[in-house]
C-alpha positions as CSV (number, residue, x, y, z in Angstrom):
1,M,-126.9,-163.8,-23.7
2,A,-129.0,-166.8,-22.6
3,E,-129.4,-169.7,-25.1
4,V,-132.9,-170.1,-26.6
5,K,-134.0,-173.7,-27.3
6,D,-136.9,-175.0,-29.4
7,F,-139.3,-176.9,-27.1
8,T,-141.8,-177.7,-29.9
9,K,-140.7,-181.2,-30.6
10,Y,-140.6,-181.9,-26.9
11,I,-144.3,-180.8,-26.5
12,K,-145.4,-182.9,-29.5
13,K,-143.9,-185.9,-27.8
14,L,-146.0,-185.1,-24.8
15,Q,-149.0,-185.1,-27.1
16,R,-148.2,-188.5,-28.5
17,R,-147.7,-190.0,-25.1
18,N,-151.2,-188.6,-24.0
19,G,-152.8,-190.2,-27.1
20,K,-153.5,-187.0,-29.0
21,G,-153.9,-187.2,-32.8
22,K,-152.3,-185.4,-35.7
23,D,-155.0,-182.7,-35.8
24,E,-154.0,-181.5,-32.4
25,D,-150.4,-181.1,-33.6
26,D,-151.4,-177.7,-34.9
27,N,-151.6,-176.5,-31.3
28,P,-148.7,-178.3,-29.7
29,F,-148.7,-176.1,-26.6
30,A,-152.1,-177.3,-25.7
31,A,-150.4,-180.4,-24.4
32,L,-149.1,-178.3,-21.5
33,N,-152.6,-178.0,-20.2
34,D,-153.2,-181.8,-20.0
35,D,-152.3,-184.0,-17.1
36,Y,-149.5,-186.3,-17.8
37,A,-148.4,-189.2,-15.6
38,W,-144.6,-189.4,-15.6
39,D,-143.0,-192.7,-14.9
40,S,-139.4,-193.6,-14.4
41,D,-138.9,-194.6,-18.0
42,D,-140.1,-191.2,-19.2
43,D,-137.1,-189.6,-17.7
44,A,-134.8,-191.2,-20.2
45,L,-135.7,-190.4,-23.7
46,D,-134.3,-192.6,-26.5
47,S,-131.7,-191.2,-28.8
48,D,-134.2,-190.8,-31.7
49,D,-136.6,-188.7,-29.6
50,N,-134.1,-186.7,-27.5
51,D,-133.0,-183.6,-29.4
52,Y,-131.1,-182.2,-26.4
53,E,-127.4,-182.0,-27.0
54,S,-124.8,-182.3,-24.2
55,V,-123.8,-179.0,-22.8
56,G,-120.4,-180.4,-21.4
57,P,-119.1,-182.0,-18.2
58,S,-120.6,-181.2,-14.9
59,Y,-119.0,-178.8,-12.4
60,Q,-117.7,-181.8,-10.3
61,E,-116.2,-183.4,-13.5
62,K,-114.5,-180.1,-14.4
63,I,-112.9,-179.9,-10.9
64,R,-111.7,-183.5,-11.2
65,N,-110.2,-183.0,-14.7
66,H,-108.5,-179.8,-13.5
67,R,-106.9,-181.6,-10.5
68,I,-105.7,-184.5,-12.8
69,A,-104.2,-182.0,-15.2
70,V,-102.4,-180.1,-12.3
71,F,-101.1,-183.4,-10.9
72,I,-99.8,-184.5,-14.3
73,R,-98.1,-181.1,-14.8
74,T,-96.5,-181.3,-11.3
75,V,-95.2,-184.8,-11.9
76,V,-93.7,-183.7,-15.3
77,I,-92.1,-180.6,-13.8
78,I,-90.6,-182.6,-10.9
79,A,-89.3,-185.3,-13.3
80,I,-87.7,-182.7,-15.5
81,A,-86.1,-180.9,-12.5
82,A,-84.8,-184.2,-11.1
83,L,-83.2,-185.0,-14.5
84,L,-81.6,-181.6,-14.6
85,V,-80.3,-181.9,-11.1
86,G,-79.0,-185.4,-11.8
87,A,-77.3,-184.2,-15.0
88,L,-75.7,-181.2,-13.2
89,Y,-74.5,-183.5,-10.3
90,V,-73.0,-186.0,-12.7
91,S,-71.3,-183.2,-14.6
92,W,-70.0,-181.8,-11.3
93,R,-68.9,-185.2,-10.0
94,D,-67.2,-186.4,-13.2
95,K,-65.6,-183.1,-14.2
96,H,-62.0,-183.4,-15.3
97,F,-59.5,-180.6,-14.7
98,T,-57.0,-179.3,-17.2
99,E,-55.0,-176.7,-15.3
100,A,-54.0,-175.6,-11.8
101,N,-53.2,-172.1,-10.5
102,I,-52.1,-170.6,-7.2
103,I,-54.7,-167.9,-6.7
104,S,-53.5,-166.5,-3.3
105,S,-50.5,-166.8,-1.0
106,V,-50.0,-165.8,2.6
107,K,-46.6,-165.6,4.2
108,L,-46.2,-168.0,7.1
109,T,-44.0,-167.0,10.0
110,D,-42.6,-169.0,13.0
111,A,-43.4,-172.3,11.3
112,S,-39.9,-173.5,10.5
113,G,-39.5,-177.0,11.7
114,A,-43.1,-177.4,12.8
115,K,-45.4,-180.1,11.5
116,A,-48.8,-179.3,10.1
117,L,-52.1,-181.1,9.7
118,N,-55.8,-180.5,8.9
119,L,-58.0,-179.5,11.8
120,G,-61.6,-179.1,10.7
121,G,-60.5,-177.2,7.6
122,N,-58.1,-175.0,9.5
123,I,-54.3,-175.5,9.9
124,L,-52.8,-177.0,13.1
125,T,-49.0,-176.5,13.4
126,Y,-47.2,-178.2,16.3
127,S,-43.7,-178.9,17.6
128,K,-41.9,-179.7,20.8
129,D,-42.6,-176.3,22.2
130,G,-46.3,-175.9,21.5
131,M,-49.1,-175.8,18.9
132,S,-51.2,-173.2,17.2
133,C,-54.2,-173.1,15.0
134,L,-54.4,-170.9,11.8
135,D,-57.2,-170.2,9.4
136,G,-56.8,-170.2,5.6
137,E,-55.7,-166.6,5.6
138,G,-52.9,-167.3,8.0
139,Q,-54.6,-165.6,11.0
140,Q,-53.8,-167.3,14.3
141,L,-56.9,-168.5,16.1
142,W,-55.1,-169.7,19.3
143,N,-51.8,-170.8,20.7
144,Q,-50.8,-173.4,23.3
145,T,-47.3,-173.7,24.7
146,Y,-45.9,-176.9,26.3
147,Q,-42.6,-178.9,26.5
148,M,-42.6,-182.4,25.0
149,Q,-39.9,-184.7,23.7
150,N,-41.9,-186.3,21.0
151,P,-45.4,-184.9,20.8
152,T,-48.1,-187.2,19.4
153,V,-51.3,-185.7,18.0
154,H,-54.7,-187.3,17.5
155,T,-57.8,-185.5,16.0
156,C,-61.5,-186.1,15.7
157,K,-63.3,-183.7,13.4
158,N,-62.4,-180.2,14.7
159,V,-60.9,-181.4,18.1
160,V,-57.2,-182.2,18.7
161,A,-55.4,-183.8,21.6
162,V,-51.6,-183.7,22.0
163,G,-49.5,-185.7,24.4
164,D,-46.1,-187.3,24.9
165,Y,-45.3,-191.0,25.2
166,N,-44.3,-191.7,28.8
167,G,-45.5,-188.2,29.7
168,H,-48.3,-187.2,32.1
169,N,-50.0,-184.3,30.3
170,I,-52.5,-184.2,27.4
171,Y,-53.6,-180.8,26.0
172,V,-57.1,-180.6,24.3
173,A,-58.4,-177.9,22.0
174,N,-60.7,-177.3,19.1
175,T,-60.8,-174.8,16.2
176,S,-62.3,-172.2,18.6
177,G,-59.7,-172.4,21.3
178,T,-58.1,-174.5,24.0
179,L,-60.4,-176.7,26.0
180,G,-58.2,-177.9,28.9
181,E,-55.2,-179.9,30.2
182,I,-55.3,-183.4,31.5
183,D,-52.8,-184.7,34.1
184,T,-52.9,-188.5,33.9
185,N,-50.7,-189.1,37.0
186,L,-49.4,-192.2,35.3
187,P,-47.1,-192.6,32.2
188,I,-49.0,-192.4,28.9
189,R,-48.8,-195.3,26.5
190,D,-51.5,-194.4,24.1
191,F,-54.6,-192.1,23.8
192,C,-57.3,-190.9,21.5
193,V,-59.9,-188.2,21.5
194,A,-63.7,-187.8,20.7
195,S,-65.4,-184.9,19.0
196,Q,-66.4,-183.2,22.2
197,G,-63.0,-183.5,23.8
198,V,-63.3,-186.7,25.8
199,V,-60.0,-188.5,25.9
200,A,-59.4,-192.3,26.3
201,A,-55.9,-193.0,27.6
202,V,-53.8,-196.1,28.1
203,L,-51.7,-195.6,31.2
204,D,-48.9,-197.8,32.6
205,D,-48.9,-198.8,36.3
206,K,-46.2,-201.4,36.4
207,T,-48.0,-204.8,36.5
208,V,-51.3,-203.3,35.6
209,T,-52.4,-201.2,32.6
210,W,-55.2,-198.8,33.1
211,I,-57.6,-197.3,30.6
212,Y,-59.0,-194.0,31.7
213,L,-61.6,-191.7,30.2
214,F,-61.2,-188.0,31.0
215,D,-63.2,-184.9,30.0
216,A,-61.2,-182.0,28.4
217,S,-60.8,-180.4,31.8
218,G,-59.1,-183.5,33.3
219,N,-61.9,-184.9,35.3
220,T,-62.1,-188.7,35.4
221,L,-65.2,-190.1,33.7
222,A,-64.4,-193.8,33.9
223,S,-61.6,-196.3,34.3
224,F,-60.9,-200.0,34.1
225,K,-57.7,-202.1,34.4
226,T,-56.2,-204.8,32.3
227,T,-53.5,-207.4,33.0
228,M,-51.5,-209.8,30.7
229,Q,-52.9,-212.8,32.6
230,D,-56.6,-211.7,32.1
231,S,-57.3,-209.8,28.9
232,G,-53.8,-209.1,27.6
233,Y,-51.9,-205.9,26.7
234,P,-53.8,-203.2,24.9
235,T,-52.0,-202.6,21.6
236,D,-54.4,-200.0,20.2
237,I,-57.4,-198.0,21.4
238,S,-60.1,-195.9,19.6
239,I,-63.0,-193.9,20.9
240,S,-66.2,-193.1,19.0
241,P,-66.9,-189.4,18.0
242,S,-69.7,-189.4,20.5
243,G,-67.3,-190.5,23.3
244,E,-69.7,-193.3,24.3
245,L,-68.0,-196.4,22.8
246,V,-64.4,-197.5,23.2
247,C,-62.7,-200.2,21.2
248,V,-59.5,-201.9,22.5
249,S,-57.3,-204.4,20.8
250,Y,-55.7,-206.8,23.3
251,L,-52.7,-209.0,22.5
252,K,-52.3,-212.1,24.7
253,A,-50.0,-215.1,24.9
254,D,-51.9,-218.3,25.5
255,S,-50.2,-221.7,25.8
256,G,-47.3,-220.5,23.7
257,K,-49.5,-219.0,21.0
258,I,-50.6,-215.4,20.5
259,K,-54.2,-214.3,20.0
260,T,-55.9,-210.9,19.8
261,S,-59.2,-209.9,21.3
262,V,-61.0,-206.9,19.9
263,A,-63.3,-205.6,22.7
264,F,-66.0,-202.9,22.8
265,F,-67.0,-201.0,25.9
266,N,-70.1,-198.8,26.2
267,F,-70.0,-195.8,28.5
268,G,-73.4,-194.4,27.5
269,E,-76.8,-195.1,28.9
270,V,-76.9,-198.7,27.6
271,G,-73.5,-199.4,29.0
272,Q,-74.6,-198.6,32.6
273,N,-76.6,-201.9,32.5
274,L,-73.6,-203.9,31.3
275,S,-71.1,-205.7,33.5
276,G,-67.9,-203.6,33.5
277,N,-69.4,-201.7,30.6
278,Y,-68.4,-204.6,28.3
279,A,-70.6,-204.6,25.2
280,S,-69.1,-207.2,22.9
281,G,-65.8,-208.8,21.8
282,Y,-64.2,-211.1,19.2
283,E,-61.1,-213.3,19.4
284,Y,-58.6,-213.9,16.6
285,P,-56.1,-216.8,17.2
286,D,-52.6,-216.4,15.8
287,V,-53.4,-212.9,14.6
288,V,-52.0,-209.5,15.7
289,V,-54.3,-206.5,15.4
290,P,-52.2,-203.4,15.8
291,Y,-54.9,-200.9,14.5
292,V,-58.5,-200.2,15.4
293,Q,-60.5,-197.1,14.4
294,F,-64.0,-195.7,14.5
295,M,-65.1,-194.3,11.2
296,N,-68.2,-192.8,12.7
297,N,-70.4,-193.5,15.7
298,S,-71.6,-196.9,14.4
299,K,-68.9,-198.1,12.0
300,I,-65.5,-199.5,13.1
301,F,-62.7,-201.2,11.3
302,A,-59.5,-203.1,12.4
303,V,-56.4,-204.0,10.5
304,A,-54.6,-207.2,11.3
305,D,-51.5,-208.8,9.9
306,D,-53.5,-210.9,7.5
307,R,-57.0,-209.3,7.2
308,I,-59.2,-206.3,7.6
309,M,-62.3,-206.5,9.8
310,F,-65.4,-204.3,9.9
311,F,-67.8,-204.0,12.8
312,S,-71.2,-202.2,13.0
313,G,-73.3,-201.0,15.9
314,K,-73.9,-197.8,17.8
315,E,-74.5,-199.6,21.2
316,I,-73.3,-203.2,20.9
317,P,-71.0,-203.6,17.9
318,T,-71.1,-206.8,16.0
319,S,-68.7,-208.3,13.4
320,Q,-69.8,-207.3,9.9
321,T,-67.3,-208.7,7.4
322,E,-63.7,-209.6,6.9
323,S,-61.3,-209.3,4.0
324,L,-58.2,-211.4,3.9
325,T,-55.0,-209.8,2.8
326,G,-52.7,-212.8,3.2
327,D,-49.0,-212.1,3.5
328,E,-49.1,-208.8,1.6
329,E,-47.3,-205.9,3.2
330,I,-49.6,-203.1,4.3
331,R,-47.8,-199.8,4.2
332,S,-50.4,-197.3,5.3
333,V,-54.0,-197.0,6.5
334,F,-56.3,-194.0,5.7
335,Y,-60.0,-193.4,6.5
336,S,-62.9,-191.0,6.5
337,E,-66.4,-191.2,7.9
338,S,-67.4,-193.4,4.9
339,H,-64.3,-195.0,3.4
340,V,-61.2,-196.9,4.4
341,G,-58.0,-196.9,2.2
342,I,-55.3,-199.5,2.6
343,V,-52.0,-199.0,0.7
344,F,-50.1,-202.2,-0.2
345,M,-46.7,-202.5,-1.6
346,N,-47.2,-203.6,-5.2
347,N,-43.9,-203.3,-7.2
348,T,-45.4,-204.3,-10.6
349,D,-45.7,-202.6,-13.9
350,Q,-49.1,-201.3,-12.7
351,G,-47.5,-199.2,-10.0
352,A,-45.2,-199.3,-6.9
353,Y,-48.3,-199.0,-4.7
354,R,-51.8,-200.4,-4.7
355,L,-54.6,-198.5,-2.9
356,Q,-57.7,-200.5,-2.1
357,I,-60.7,-198.5,-1.0
358,Y,-63.5,-200.1,1.1
359,G,-66.9,-198.7,1.9
360,E,-68.2,-198.6,5.5
361,T,-69.8,-202.0,5.1
362,G,-66.4,-203.6,4.2
363,A,-67.1,-204.0,0.5
364,L,-64.1,-203.4,-1.8
365,E,-65.2,-200.5,-4.0
366,T,-62.1,-199.3,-5.9
367,T,-58.5,-200.3,-6.6
368,I,-55.9,-197.7,-7.7
369,Y,-52.3,-198.2,-8.7
370,F,-49.8,-195.4,-8.5
371,D,-46.0,-194.6,-8.2
372,T,-46.2,-191.3,-6.3
373,E,-44.1,-191.1,-3.1
374,Y,-47.1,-190.1,-1.0
375,V,-47.6,-188.6,2.4
376,D,-51.4,-188.7,2.7
377,V,-54.5,-190.0,1.0
378,L,-57.7,-187.9,1.3
379,F,-61.4,-188.8,0.8
380,E,-63.4,-185.6,0.4
381,N,-66.1,-184.2,-1.8
382,D,-66.6,-187.5,-3.7
383,Q,-62.9,-187.4,-4.6
384,I,-59.7,-189.2,-3.8
385,V,-56.5,-187.2,-3.5
386,V,-53.1,-188.9,-3.3
387,Y,-50.3,-186.4,-2.6
388,G,-46.7,-186.2,-1.7
389,E,-44.4,-183.3,-1.1
390,N,-44.0,-182.6,-4.7
391,E,-46.8,-184.2,-6.6
392,Y,-50.6,-184.9,-6.4
393,I,-53.2,-186.9,-8.2
394,L,-56.9,-186.4,-8.1
395,Y,-59.3,-189.4,-8.8
396,D,-63.1,-189.8,-8.7
397,M,-64.5,-192.5,-6.4
398,K,-64.4,-195.0,-9.2
399,G,-60.6,-194.6,-9.5
400,T,-60.6,-192.6,-12.8
401,E,-57.8,-190.0,-12.8
402,K,-59.1,-186.5,-13.1
403,F,-55.9,-184.4,-12.7
404,R,-52.2,-184.8,-12.0
405,G,-50.0,-182.0,-11.1
406,N,-46.7,-180.9,-9.4
407,F,-46.2,-178.5,-6.5
408,D,-43.8,-175.6,-7.0
409,R,-42.5,-176.0,-3.4
410,A,-42.5,-178.9,-0.9
411,V,-46.0,-179.2,0.7
412,K,-46.4,-180.3,4.3
413,V,-50.2,-180.7,4.2
414,M,-52.9,-180.4,1.5
415,I,-56.3,-179.4,2.9
416,P,-59.6,-179.7,1.0
417,T,-62.0,-176.7,1.2
418,T,-65.7,-176.5,0.8
419,V,-65.1,-176.0,-2.9
420,R,-64.0,-179.3,-4.5
421,S,-61.7,-177.6,-7.0
422,K,-59.8,-175.6,-4.3
423,F,-57.2,-176.7,-1.8
424,L,-55.1,-175.1,0.9
425,L,-51.3,-175.9,0.6
426,V,-49.1,-175.4,3.6
427,T,-45.4,-175.1,2.8
428,E,-42.5,-174.1,5.0
429,K,-43.0,-170.4,4.4
430,A,-46.6,-169.9,3.1
431,I,-50.2,-170.9,2.9
432,E,-51.3,-171.1,-0.7
433,T,-54.7,-171.6,-2.3
434,L,-54.6,-174.0,-5.2
435,E,-57.5,-173.8,-7.8
436,L,-58.1,-176.4,-10.4
437,K,-59.9,-175.6,-13.7
C-alpha cells in the first residue's frame, strides 16, 4: 500500500512565503492557485519547517553498502581459510610418529648380490651383468644387460646412466625404458647425466683429456679438450638437469703449488655467443675441489678440502657464498634440489657424526648430531631421513627428531613415497612398505 503524507503544513508554508494572513489559513489549499517564485534557497527548508523524514539511503548508496559488505565478508572468509590451511600444514609438517608397521611385502627374485637405488620413486637394481627397474609392487618395468667390471651409476631425477671406469660404453635409461647406448671410443674417466638423457663424459686420450657431450643415442653434441699445461686435469664434472650448463673442477700444478679452477660452460643459446662456450670461472689457490654438483638448473655447489662454495646463475653462474670448514674431515655429501647435507666426523658426546644442512643460497640452516652408522641421508617432503642398514631416524627441517626405529632386516635402500609417512624398503629378498603412525 502506498504511503499517504500530510501536505497541509507544507501548503501553509507556501501561504506565509506569499504574504497571506492567518485568515486564509482556513483554506490552505488556495495557496496552490497562487503563483510562487521559487529561488535556490527555497529548495532547502530549515529543520524547523521541514517535516519530511528521511526514507533511507538512495539506490546507489544501497549498492555501495552491499558491495562493501560482500568485500568484508570475502576478506574474512579468506582469512579464516588461510588460518585453517596454515594450521593444518603446521600440524602435518610437525607431526610426530609413535609407531611403525610393515603394511605390505613383495618377494624379490634375482636380486641377490645386486645393488639398489632410488630412480624417480621406482627401484633400480644393478650389478656387473645388467640393470633393471622395478615399481613399488615388484613388477619389472624394463631390463638392460651388459658386462662391466665395476659399474658406476649416475642419476638425474628419473634418468640413469651406467658406465665402467676405463670402459667405452654408457647405457642410458629412464623409468619408462632404455633410451640408448653411447660408445665413447676413448676410455671413460668420469661422466654424469642430465634429466633428458644428455651425458657429459671425461675421456682419456693420452696427453689430452676430452670432455664430450652425447645424447642418449650416442650422437656427439659438443666436445672440448683440456691439458695439464693449460687448464689442468678435470677432477670432477657435473651437468645441469636441462643439459645446457656443465661445471668442471680442474686441478693444476703452478710453480710447485696446486690450484683449482671451477669453470662453467654454456651449451645453450647463450653459450653459442661465448668463446669456447666458456661462461665463467673461479680460481682457488692451494685448494683441491674434488666434488661439484648442480642442485637444479641455476644452483650449484662445490666441496673443497677446506670450504663449501655455492654458485648461482642459469646462464652465467657467479660465486654466491663460501663456508669455511677448516681441517675438519668431511665424510659424506648429500643433496636435493633445495638442500645440501655435509656429514663431518664429530666424535664427541653429542654424537659420532655431525650433519650440517645448507639451503640453496649457502646459508647454514640446521645442524644434527647422530651416532647411526648411516648409508644415506634423504631430504624429502620437508623431512630429513638418516638411515643405515638396521636403523633410521626421521627429523623435521629444523632438526627435531620425529621418529626413530629399527629395521627387521638389513635394508639396501629406503625410498620416500608421495605420502610422507610411507617408505619403500628394499631388502635382499623383498620390497616392503613401511608406514609410520
